[in-house]
N, C-alpha and C positions, 0 to 999 in steps of 0.2 A: 504494500500500500504506500503510495507517495505521501509526502508531507502535506500536499495540498488536499488530498482526499481523507487523510487521517482525522478522525474526530478529535476536537479539543477535549480537555478533561471535563468541561461542563457539558459536553455533548455525548460523552461515552455512555452507551447503554448500560443499565444496571439490571442484573438478574439476582434472584434470591434462591438459595437452596435450603429446603427444610427437611432434614433427616427425621423421618417419622416411623422408623422401622422397629423401634425398641418396644419391649413388653411392659416396662414400668412396674416391676414387681413390688416396689415399695408402696404403691397405691393399693396393693392387694390383688386378689384374683379377679378375672373378668376381661373386659376388652383391653387392647393395648392402650397405654396411657394417652397417646395422642387422640384416641377416639372416645375418651371419656367425656361425658356431657358436662358442660359448664353453662348454667342458665338455659339448659335445654338444647344447647348447640355443642357439637364436639370441639374440644380444645383446638384441634388442628384447624378447623374453620376459623376460629377466633384468631389464631396465629397468622393464617394466610391473609385474612382481612387486615390485620395490623400492618403487615408489610405492604400489601397492595394499597393501603391508605396513602403511602408516599407517592407523589406524582413522578418521582424519579425511577421507581421500580416498574419495569415494563414486562418482566417475566418472573413467574414463581414456579420453581421445580420442586415438586413434593416427592420425596423418596420414600416409597411405601414398603411395608414388610415384603420379603421376597415372594410370598405367595398371596399377597393382598393388594396388588396394584389395581385390579379390576374393582375391588370393593372401595378403595379410596377414590378412584375415578368416579364411581357412582355417587359417592358422598359429595364430591365437588359439584357434580351435575345437579344435585338435589338442593344446593344452597346458593343463594344469591351472592355473586362475587362481582367486583368492579369490571365493567366492560372494557376499560382502557388497558387492562392487564391481561396478558396471556398466561395460561396455566398448563403445566405438563406434569404427568405422573409417571415415574419410572420405578421399577422394582429395586430394592436395596440389597445390601449384603448382610453378612453375619456380624459385622461390627459397625460402629458409628463411622469410623474412619473410612471403611470400605463404602458405606452408603454415601458419604459426602463425595467420595471420588466418583462414584457412579452418577451422582447428580451433576458433577462438573463435566463428566464425559458427555452428558446429554445437552449441554449448552451450545446453542449456535455460536459461530465464531465471532459475531459482532459484539458480544457482551464482554466488555473489558473490565468491568467491576463486578465483583461477586460478594453477596452477603450470605453468611451461613447463620441460620437461626434455629434455635431449639423450638420444636413444636410445643414443648412443655412451658414455654414463656408466652402465653396467649395474649397478654395484656400490655405488651410493650407499646408506649406512646409513639405516635408518628414523629414527634420532634426528636426522639432518640434515634430512630431509623435515619432521619435526614441528617443528623449531626454526624453519624458514622459515615454516610455517603460523602458528605462535604469534606471530611477529613481525608478520605481516600482521593477525592478529586483535587485536593490541595497538595497531593504528592506523597502521602504516607502509604507505604506498601501494605500495611496491615493496621487495623484500628479495632479497639475493643471498648465498649462502654463499661464503665466501672462505678462502684460506689465505695466511699470510705467505710471502714469497719467500725461498728458501734461497740463491739466486744473486744476485750483483750484476748490475744491469741497465744496459745502455748504450743511449742514444739515438744512432742513426747516420743518416748520409745514405745512403739506399738506392743501391746500385750500379746503373748502367744495364744491366749484363750480370750475370746471376745467377752467383755464384761469385767475382766480382771483389772485391778489398778494398774496405771501406767506411770512410769517415771517421767517427770518433766525435765527436758533437756535445756530449753531456752525460752525466753520471751522476746519474740521479734518486736521491733519498734513499730507500733501500730500506725504511726503517721506515714510510714512508707508502704503500708499494705492496702490493697484494694480488692473488693469482691468483683469478679468479672461476670458480665452478663452477655447477652446476645441481642441483636444480630452483631456478629463480628464482620467487618468489611475488609476486602482485599483487592489489590491489583490482581487480576485473574492470572497473569503469567507467574506471579510470585506464589500464589496458592497452589497452582498446578505443579510447580517445581517442588514445593514442600511435600505434596502428596506422592510425588514420584521418588523422593529421596529419603524422607524421614519415616521411620517405622517404630522407633522406640521412644519411651517416655512421652507418650502423646496424651495430654490431658484435654486439650482443645485445639482447634485449628491454628490459633495464634501461637500456641506453644511450638507447633511445627515450624512456623516461620521464624520464631526466635532461634531455633536450632540451626537454621540456615544462616543467620547473621543479620538480616535486615532489622531495623528498629521497629518495634510495635508501638503504636501511639495509643494512649488512653484518652477517651473523652468522657464527660459526665454521663452516667447512666440515669436510671429512674427507679424509684422504689416500687413502682407498679410493674416493672419488668422482671419480677421474681419468678423463680422456677417452681412449677407445681409438681411436687415430688411425693408429698405425704397427704393423707386425708385432711389434715388441718389446713394445708395450702388451698384445697378446694373451697373450704369455708371462707378463707380470706379473699379468694378470687371472686366468689359470689358476692361478697360484701363490696368489693371494688366495682363490680358491674352494677350493683344496685345503686351505688352512689353516682355512677356515671349516668344511669337512667334518670335519676332525680335531677342532676345538674344539667345534663345535655339533652334529655328527652329521648334517649334511645337505650 
């Protein structure tokens, strides 16, 4: 592509990949976590709508359970989604990393910026999504939304048996610590290279880029972008939705 035809950073199309192939065992037996109902609507649909609310996101790729792509496609067809955004469902792999890679493989070539978002973070505000995109467009190869920690954190020696007392090794300086959320945003080429070369010590996609060497940039996250992992999180999410309906009328 010539320099004349290459899109400027502000014009670079943005796609989002939502890995939704996990079972979510901590929420108990039943449907996969992403398909659990939140205010009567699957969490996955809430997450898709949250990303599609950004006028910058023109494609959302949902990575379904390996044997559940047809079910997820039917789910998307059954719910109202923004017309300006394209949606694609692909089968995932056995791990989150493999599922994200399969989502990347499905992206058309014109998408130069990629967001990776947890389906279990259904309430991320659009301002957070846009802040991540803007930071990538400003030149950061990888961007994560973060929150300061409210609690003191201890480094411990893990117990051999779950539930046993653990020895405290150190107390990290809380002012330097952040809790990481999603969506995480990437220059596509950087993220693809990370998935091609990094296979160990993977906690999230940004950690893979860190191992390559490029600087990962943090932008402010939002308290409503929390991850729905345990039953109590569902209660909190329902409360957030109830407040939004009261304040915004939806």
